N, C-alpha and C positions, 0 to 999 in steps of 0.2 A: 509629476508624471514619471513613471519608471521607464528607464531605457533598457531595452533588451537587445544586447549586442550578439549578432549571429556568430561572432568569432571568439567571444570570451564567455566564461561561465565561472561563477563563484558562489559559495554557499549563501551569502546574504541576498544575492539577487534571486536565487532559487526560492528562498523563504519569502521574499517580497512577492514573487510570482504567485506562490500558493495563497498568500494573503489577499491577492486580487483575483483568484480563480484561474490562474494561468500556470501551466507546467511546461517544462522543457523536454525535448528529445534531441538526441544527437544523430545527425545524418552522416553520410560518407564525407570524408575530408574534414571531420570535426566541426561541421557547420551545425550550429544550435538553432533549433526551431522551437517557437513557443506556441502553445495551443490553448484555446478556451472553447471547447466544443459546445454546439447547440443543436440537439439536446445534449445534456450531460448525463452520464451513467452513474448511478449510486446503488448502494444497498440500503434499503430503508430499514433502520434498526428496529422500528416499531413493528413492522410486519414480517421481517425475515423469519423463515421457518425452514430448516434443512429437511431434506427428504427423510422418509422413515429409515431407509437403509443407512444413510449417512448418520442419522441420530444413533442408530445401533452401533455403528463402527466407533463413533465418538464415545459413547457410553461404555463400551467394552475396553476402552483404553488400548486399542490396537497399537496406537502410536503414543509416544511420550511427547508432550508439547513443552517446548522451551521458548523463552523470549530472550533475544539478544545474546545468545551464547555463540553464534556462528554467523554474524552479519555478513562478513566478507565472503564466506562460502556461499551464502544464500544469494547475494547479488551476483556473484560470479556464475552460479548455476542458472540464474534467470537470464544472464547474458549469453549463455552457451546454447544457442538455438540453431538448428540446421537451416531454418528458413531465413536467417539473418536477424539482426537485433539493432535496436536504437540505444542499447546500453553499452556505450563505447567508452574509450579512455577518460574523456572529460567527465562524463556522467559518473563513472566508477570512482574517480578521484574525489569528486565533490560530495557524493553521497556517503562515502567513507568518512569524510570530514564532518558531515552532518550527523553521522552516527556517533562519532567521537564527541560531538558537541551536545548530544542528547536529543536530537530531533528525529533522526532516522532510526527505524527499528526493524527487527526481523522477528517473525513468529515461525517457529520451526517444528516440524514433525520428525521424530527420531524413532527408529525401529532397530532393535538388536544392536544398539550402540552406533548406528549409522544414520547420517542425515538423509531422510527419505523424501523430503519435500518442505516447502515453506513459501513465505511471501515476505516482501519488505515494503515499507512506505515511510511517510513522514507524518508526525503528529504535532499539532499546534493547538493547545487548549482542548476544546471539545471536538476537534476534527482530526480524522486520520485520512491521509491521501495515499491510497494504495497505488503502488507502482507496477509490481509484477509478481508472478508466482511461478513455481516449478514443481514437478514431482518426479520421483524415481520409483515410486510404488503406488499402486492404485489407492486413491482417496487421500493420499498424503497431503496434497495442497488443499483439498477440501476441508480436511480436519483442521488445518492451520487457519483457514478462513472462519470456520465455526468458532474456534478458540479466540480469534481476533474479535469477532462480534460479541462473544460472551464477555470478554474482558472490557470492551468498550461500554457495553451496557452496565456492567458492574461499577465502572468508574464514572458513570454519568456523561460519557461522550455522546454526541448527537448526530455526527455526520461521517459517513464512510464513502469517500469519493473513489470511483473506479474508472473515471475518465470517459472511455468509449465503450459502447455496448458491443460485445462479441457474442456469438452463439454459446460459447462456454460459460461466460458470465451470466447470460440470460438463463441458462439451464440451472444455474445455482440460485437464481432469484433476483438478480440485479434488474433494476428498472431505469427507464429514462425519464428525465424531467426537463422542462425548459431551462435554458441557461439563467433566465431571470429568477426562476424559482430556486435554482442552485445557489445563486449569489445571495438570495435572502436567507437560505439555510446556512450558508457559509458565514454570514454576518452573525447569525445566532450562535453558531459553533465557536467562532473566535471570541465571543464575549462570554462563553461558558467556562466557568472555572473547573477544569478537569485536567488530569495528567495520565498519560499512558503508562508511565512507570513511576514507582516510588523512588525516593532518594537512594535507598539501599540497593536498588536494582540498577542504578546508573553505572 
């Protein structure tokens, strides 16, 4: 049985949480809370279809998409929210460590040499656990999402977790499924031989 300590956080415990369908958030005072929502929100890789306007933006290469070239800038931008954030010092420290270890990744949208938006999350075998996204230009984070899904499909990954449904995620095509169904899909994803990055990209 995994022990989830509200005072402590370390990379291995975070990975163990993902393996069991649980993820952490950091509250005020550094208190760590663990969640396993029911229902769970995902992007269904088989049925996902971006809007016509987003497809055009993506096809026109308005943004240059990069992977893992500015992870720390992406997670810092995701944490920089006027309404407050759960991405606090413990989360920042541990996900940077997970990035260095090859588990946490960023997908970035660049425009005119500037970071315009992006997202980050954790990949384990055939699963990608999306954590947060941000944008500084219209459609920048949406393009990063489309690029993420395209990359996952190409590499044989099967599960894109986005935790909780929000109006924004729903507008992009995210759907809710029962937690039991999520755990079944998670088990399949964890036994799927796939990799989000190649060795030369690490």
